[in-house]
C-alpha angles and dihedrals in degrees: 000000000000124000121234099224119105121276130205125246113199130206109187129188099003103178117213128172107214143145110268133158145059103254122089092240089053091052090052096058140043120242131199115257123192111205131189119195130189117193120192106210140144109261096174096105093051091043091055100037100039084215119138091212088069093052134085105253110234090192093054092047091050092046093049093047092049091050093046092052091053093046099045097051090190125195094215129045089219091059093047092050091050092048092049091048092051092049091048090054092048095050108029135054102246133131096208137005136188122201118193131177128210 
């Protein structure tokens, strides 16, 4: 039997090449970012049904985060993490999320 409390889905080590930084030379290049994301969500429907349509799509989250990093071109990692977190809440069914950069 599955519990009804939220579970955590982890995405670890997502590599994205994006513009990040405050200096002119940083703004002229892309740099590798390693991003870890923890999404608190209810997986009980997917666990019972074995149907991917009831699951949080890891690939979709990774694709979105990669695209957002490239679009945002933040100066500060803190700003980028906050923007990603806000966008995750807006698009995905999760109660909490945590975005970390390495």
